[in-house]
C-alpha positions in Angstrom: 48.7 -96.0 -19.5 51.4 -96.5 -22.2 54.1 -93.7 -21.9 56.1 -95.1 -24.9 55.4 -96.6 -28.3 57.8 -99.4 -29.0 58.8 -99.7 -32.7 61.6 -102.3 -32.9 64.5 -101.1 -30.9 63.1 -97.5 -30.7 60.8 -96.0 -28.1 58.7 -93.0 -29.0 57.2 -91.0 -26.1 53.5 -91.0 -26.5 53.2 -87.5 -25.1 55.5 -86.0 -27.7 54.0 -88.1 -30.5 50.4 -86.9 -29.7 51.6 -83.3 -29.4 53.1 -83.6 -32.8 49.8 -85.1 -34.2 48.0 -82.2 -32.6 50.3 -79.7 -34.2 49.9 -81.3 -37.6 46.1 -81.3 -37.3 46.2 -77.6 -36.3 48.3 -76.8 -39.4 45.9 -78.7 -41.7 42.9 -76.8 -40.2 44.7 -73.4 -40.6 45.5 -74.2 -44.3 41.9 -75.2 -45.0 40.6 -72.0 -43.4 43.2 -69.6 -44.7 40.9 -67.9 -47.2 39.0 -66.3 -44.3 41.8 -63.8 -43.7 43.7 -61.6 -46.3 47.3 -62.7 -45.7 49.5 -64.9 -47.9 51.3 -68.1 -47.2 54.6 -66.4 -46.3 52.8 -64.3 -43.6 51.0 -67.3 -42.2 54.1 -69.5 -42.1 56.2 -66.8 -40.3 53.3 -66.1 -37.9 53.0 -69.8 -37.1 56.7 -70.2 -36.4 56.7 -67.1 -34.1 53.6 -68.4 -32.3 55.0 -71.9 -31.8 58.3 -70.7 -30.4 56.8 -68.0 -28.2 54.2 -70.6 -27.0 56.9 -73.1 -26.0 58.8 -70.3 -24.1 55.7 -69.2 -22.3 54.7 -72.8 -21.3 58.2 -73.4 -19.9 58.4 -70.1 -18.1 55.0 -70.6 -16.4 56.0 -74.1 -15.4 59.2 -72.8 -13.7 57.1 -70.1 -12.0 54.8 -72.8 -10.6 57.8 -74.8 -9.4 59.6 -71.7 -8.0 59.9 -73.3 -4.5 61.6 -76.3 -6.0 63.9 -74.2 -8.0 64.9 -72.2 -5.0 65.8 -75.3 -3.1 67.5 -77.0 -6.1 68.6 -74.5 -8.8 69.8 -77.5 -10.9 66.1 -78.3 -11.4 66.1 -75.7 -14.2 68.4 -77.8 -16.3 66.8 -81.1 -15.2 63.4 -79.9 -16.4 64.4 -78.2 -19.6 62.8 -80.9 -21.8 59.9 -81.7 -19.6 57.2 -79.8 -17.7 55.0 -77.3 -19.6 51.9 -75.4 -18.6 49.1 -74.9 -21.1 48.1 -71.4 -20.1 51.7 -70.4 -20.5 51.7 -71.6 -24.1 48.4 -69.7 -24.8 49.6 -66.5 -23.3 53.1 -66.7 -24.8 51.7 -67.7 -28.2 49.3 -64.8 -28.4 51.9 -62.3 -27.2 54.3 -63.6 -30.0 51.5 -63.3 -32.5 50.6 -59.8 -31.3 54.2 -58.7 -31.7 54.4 -60.1 -35.2 51.1 -58.5 -36.2 52.3 -55.1 -34.8 55.5 -55.3 -36.9 53.6 -56.3 -40.1 50.8 -53.9 -39.3 48.2 -56.7 -39.6 45.0 -57.3 -37.8 45.8 -59.4 -34.7 42.2 -60.6 -34.5 42.4 -62.0 -38.0 45.2 -64.3 -36.8 43.6 -65.3 -33.5 40.2 -66.1 -35.1 42.1 -68.3 -37.6 44.5 -70.0 -35.1 42.5 -70.5 -31.9 39.9 -73.0 -33.2 42.8 -75.1 -34.8 44.8 -74.7 -31.6 41.9 -76.0 -29.6 41.6 -79.2 -31.7 45.3 -79.7 -31.5 45.2 -79.3 -27.7 42.5 -81.9 -27.5 44.6 -84.4 -29.4 47.6 -83.5 -27.2 45.5 -84.4 -24.1 45.5 -88.0 -25.4 49.3 -87.9 -24.9 48.7 -86.7 -21.3 46.4 -89.8 -20.8 49.1 -92.2 -22.1 51.8 -90.5 -20.1 49.8 -90.6 -16.9 49.9 -86.9 -16.2 47.1 -84.3 -15.6 45.1 -87.1 -14.0 41.8 -86.8 -12.1 40.7 -87.6 -8.5 40.2 -91.2 -7.3 36.7 -92.6 -7.9 34.8 -95.8 -8.2 32.4 -94.6 -10.9 31.6 -96.5 -14.1 33.6 -94.0 -16.1 36.8 -94.4 -14.1 40.1 -95.5 -15.6 42.7 -97.5 -13.6 46.3 -96.5 -13.8 49.1 -99.0 -12.9 50.7 -99.1 -9.5 54.0 -97.5 -9.1 53.1 -94.4 -11.1 52.1 -91.0 -9.9 48.5 -91.6 -11.2 48.2 -95.1 -9.6 44.6 -96.0 -8.8 41.2 -95.8 -10.3 40.7 -92.2 -11.4 38.5 -89.7 -13.3 39.8 -89.5 -16.8 40.1 -85.7 -16.9 42.5 -86.0 -19.9 39.9 -87.7 -22.1 37.2 -85.4 -20.9 39.2 -82.3 -21.9 40.1 -84.0 -25.2 36.4 -84.4 -26.1 35.6 -80.9 -25.0 38.4 -79.3 -27.0 37.8 -81.2 -30.2 34.0 -80.5 -30.2 34.4 -76.9 -29.2 37.1 -76.3 -31.8 34.9 -77.7 -34.6 32.0 -75.4 -33.5 34.4 -72.4 -33.4 35.5 -73.1 -36.9 31.9 -73.2 -38.1 31.3 -69.9 -36.3 34.5 -68.3 -37.8 33.4 -69.0 -41.4 30.2 -67.0 -40.9 31.8 -64.0 -39.3 31.5 -60.5 -40.9 33.9 -58.9 -38.3 36.9 -60.4 -36.5 36.8 -61.0 -32.8 33.8 -63.1 -32.1 35.6 -66.5 -32.4 38.4 -65.4 -30.2 36.1 -64.0 -27.6 34.0 -67.2 -27.5 37.2 -69.3 -27.2 38.5 -67.3 -24.2 35.2 -67.4 -22.4 34.3 -71.1 -23.0 37.7 -72.5 -22.4 38.3 -70.3 -19.3 35.0 -71.5 -17.7 35.7 -75.1 -18.7 39.2 -75.1 -17.3 38.0 -73.5 -14.1 35.5 -76.3 -13.6 37.6 -79.3 -14.6 40.3 -78.2 -12.2 38.1 -79.3 -9.3 38.2 -82.9 -10.6 42.0 -83.0 -11.1 44.4 -84.4 -8.5 47.9 -83.8 -9.9 50.3 -81.2 -8.4 50.0 -78.0 -10.4 50.5 -75.2 -8.0 48.1 -72.9 -6.3 47.2 -69.3 -5.6 45.3 -69.2 -2.3 42.4 -71.7 -2.5 42.5 -71.8 -6.3 44.9 -73.7 -8.6 47.2 -71.7 -10.8 45.1 -72.5 -13.9 41.9 -71.4 -12.1 43.4 -68.1 -11.0 44.7 -67.4 -14.6 41.3 -68.6 -16.0 39.5 -65.8 -14.3 41.5 -63.2 -16.3 41.1 -65.3 -19.4 37.3 -65.2 -19.1 37.3 -61.4 -18.3 39.5 -60.8 -21.4 36.9 -62.8 -23.5 34.0 -60.7 -22.1 35.9 -57.5 -22.8 36.6 -58.6 -26.4 33.0 -59.6 -26.9 31.8 -56.1 -25.8 34.2 -54.5 -28.3 32.9 -56.8 -31.0 29.2 -56.1 -30.3 30.0 -52.3 -30.5 31.3 -52.9 -34.0 34.9 -51.7 -33.2 36.6 -54.8 -34.6 38.0 -55.0 -38.2 35.7 -56.4 -41.0 36.6 -59.8 -42.3 38.6 -59.8 -45.5 38.8 -62.8 -47.8 42.1 -63.9 -49.3 42.4 -63.3 -53.1 45.0 -64.2 -55.6 45.3 -62.9 -59.2 45.0 -65.5 -61.9 47.7 -64.1 -64.3 50.5 -63.1 -62.0 49.8 -65.2 -59.0 50.3 -62.1 -56.8 48.1 -61.5 -53.8 45.7 -58.6 -53.7 43.9 -56.8 -50.9 41.0 -59.0 -49.9 37.4 -57.9 -50.1 35.3 -57.7 -47.0 32.5 -60.3 -46.6 29.9 -57.5 -47.0 31.4 -56.4 -50.4 31.4 -60.0 -51.6 27.8 -60.5 -50.6 26.9 -57.2 -52.3 28.5 -58.2 -55.6 26.8 -61.6 -55.4 23.4 -60.0 -54.8 23.9 -57.7 -57.8 24.7 -60.6 -60.1 21.6 -62.5 -58.9 19.3 -59.5 -59.2 20.6 -58.5 -62.7 21.7 -61.7 -64.4 21.4 -60.2 -67.9 23.3 -57.0 -67.2 26.6 -58.2 -68.6 24.9 -59.8 -71.5 23.1 -56.6 -72.4 26.3 -54.6 -72.2 28.3 -57.1 -74.2 25.7 -57.2 -77.0 24.9 -53.5 -77.1 27.0 -52.9 -80.3 25.6 -56.0 -81.9 22.0 -54.9 -81.3 22.7 -51.5 -82.9 23.9 -53.2 -86.1 20.8 -55.5 -86.2 18.4 -52.6 -85.6 19.8 -50.7 -88.8 20.3 -53.4 -91.5 19.3 -51.0 -94.3 21.9 -48.4 -93.3 24.6 -51.0 -93.2 23.6 -52.4 -96.6 23.5 -48.9 -98.1 27.0 -48.2 -97.1 28.2 -51.4 -98.7 26.4 -50.5 -102.0 28.0 -47.1 -102.1 31.4 -48.7 -101.8 30.6 -51.0 -104.7 29.1 -48.3 -107.0 31.9 -45.8 -106.6 34.3 -47.5 -109.2 31.5 -47.6 -111.8 30.7 -43.9 -111.5 34.4 -43.1 -112.1 34.4 -45.1 -115.3 31.2 -43.4 -116.7 32.7 -40.0 -116.1 35.8 -40.9 -118.1 33.7 -42.1 -121.1 31.6 -38.9 -121.1 34.8 -36.8 -121.3 35.9 -38.8 -124.4 32.6 -38.4 -126.3 32.3 -34.6 -125.8 33.8 -32.6 -128.8 36.2 -29.9 -128.3 34.8 -26.4 -128.7 
């Protein structure tokens, strides 16, 4: 457990540093995969800013909701916790809501954004969990297993515990990479988002049984387990809509070479159709381009005859003039 990174006289909180690394990794992944949606850099940048801000607001509001009893007893806790205390599901819900509002205003396909962002978001989340491990939060139950990690005495996580932070880190990074591979093969939007909601919802529901930190409860379930049920149901509903073919077709980003302006992207089916035509008829363009040339080659005599007529025409004019001179007047 190392909550701070010491650099000379400066101390950097490891939680914030790893969250920053996770955000940078997510941005890099989004940039590398941007061609799988039809929107330009300005749209993506604005969408990302809206998503991040709304995600932070959602994470903070859900944290305050979980700590509602504490706030009622001590209203000053709102100000004390303004820079600390966030709930992941609040960030997810708030980020998607902000993204949906932006997509509605711009009249863009929301699923094009979610399919692009969620795999990157999952990898970033996994990196951020390393920050949780260094900070000693989100810890697991006490255990004496070979995989246990010992946290120092005097901290909330003191003791030998299940490293739930590292377990979630591994799951999120691996699952995020698999989702990226799936997203690149999609022909319609929605499958990547549906799989994310279902897999992470189920994973989070299970891992909550092994955690031991105070994170609120709804009956016998933790807050995250209760929310996770609805996350999984939303993923199942989206999957059904996808299987019925009611989600938008994937459009590839295109940019004109001369002006640099963006154009409406072609769907994956259209791109594959054009590629198939080029493979099946590799000589079609060559035949069309050489059509006029072949016509000239097929009629060499005609072409030569026209050239000879042009050369003989001056001579015939001179002969006619000489005949007029030799003819006597009547």
